[in-house]
C-alpha positions as CSV (number, residue, x, y, z in Angstrom):
1,Q,145.5,91.5,99.6
2,S,143.6,92.9,96.6
3,S,142.0,89.2,96.2
4,E,141.5,89.2,100.4
5,L,139.9,93.1,100.1
6,R,137.2,91.9,97.5
7,Y,136.1,88.5,99.8
8,T,136.2,91.3,102.6
9,A,133.8,93.4,100.6
10,N,131.5,90.5,99.2
11,T,131.3,89.5,102.9
12,Q,130.3,92.6,103.9
13,L,128.2,92.9,101.6
14,E,126.3,89.6,102.2
15,H,126.2,90.6,105.5
16,L,124.3,93.9,105.1
17,H,121.5,91.9,102.5
18,A,121.2,88.9,105.2
19,R,120.4,91.6,108.2
20,Y,119.0,94.3,105.1
21,T,115.9,92.0,103.5
22,G,114.7,94.9,101.5
23,T,117.6,96.0,100.1
24,G,118.0,94.3,96.6
25,H,120.6,93.3,94.7
26,A,121.6,93.5,91.1
27,D,118.6,91.2,89.3
28,L,115.5,92.7,92.0
29,S,113.0,93.5,89.7
30,K,111.2,97.4,89.7
31,Y,107.9,95.4,91.3
32,D,109.8,93.6,93.4
33,W,111.5,96.7,94.8
34,L,108.5,99.1,94.7
35,T,106.9,96.1,96.9
36,H,109.6,96.3,99.4
37,Q,109.3,99.8,100.1
38,H,105.7,99.9,100.3
39,R,105.8,96.9,103.1
40,D,108.6,98.7,105.1
41,T,106.8,102.2,105.0
42,L,103.2,100.2,105.9
43,A,105.5,98.4,109.6
44,S,106.8,101.3,110.1
45,I,103.4,103.3,110.6
46,V,101.6,99.8,112.2
47,G,105.1,99.8,114.2
48,H,105.2,103.6,115.3
49,P,101.7,104.1,118.0
50,T,101.9,108.4,117.1
51,L,102.2,107.6,113.2
52,T,99.2,105.6,113.5
53,S,97.0,107.7,116.1
54,F,97.5,110.6,113.2
55,L,96.2,108.6,110.2
56,A,93.4,107.9,112.5
57,I,92.4,110.9,113.2
58,A,93.3,112.6,109.7
59,D,90.5,109.5,108.6
60,G,88.0,109.8,111.3
61,E,88.8,105.7,112.0
62,A,89.7,104.0,114.9
63,I,92.8,103.0,115.5
64,G,92.6,99.7,115.7
65,R,90.6,99.8,111.5
66,V,93.5,101.8,111.1
67,K,96.1,99.1,111.9
68,F,93.7,96.1,110.6
69,E,93.7,97.6,107.1
70,M,97.6,98.8,107.3
71,T,98.8,95.2,107.9
72,E,96.2,93.7,105.1
73,R,97.6,95.9,102.7
74,M,100.9,94.5,103.4
75,L,99.9,91.7,101.3
76,Q,99.8,93.2,98.0
77,P,100.9,96.4,98.4
78,C,101.7,97.3,94.8
79,G,98.6,95.0,93.7
80,P,99.5,91.5,92.0
81,P,102.7,91.3,90.8
82,P,103.4,91.6,87.3
83,R,103.3,88.2,84.5
84,K,106.2,86.7,84.0
85,D,107.7,86.5,80.1
86,D,109.2,83.4,79.2
87,D,110.6,82.7,76.3
């Protein structure tokens, strides 16, 4: 019964990771985690018109310009990825 319970827990965890891609896993680097967080935040701002309007008013920009800049920032929200040290 213990192995069956473990199988069910792993299946549920895999389902959550498939459904919510930004939740991460044990091998996720700090850079990748931060990138997911920033991308999710930017997508939320673009997806909620009231947040986009608020930022447009605060910055004195057009709503379309704010959406465009947020969408462009989603490409590399934390800058270029760090170099990999291959041993």
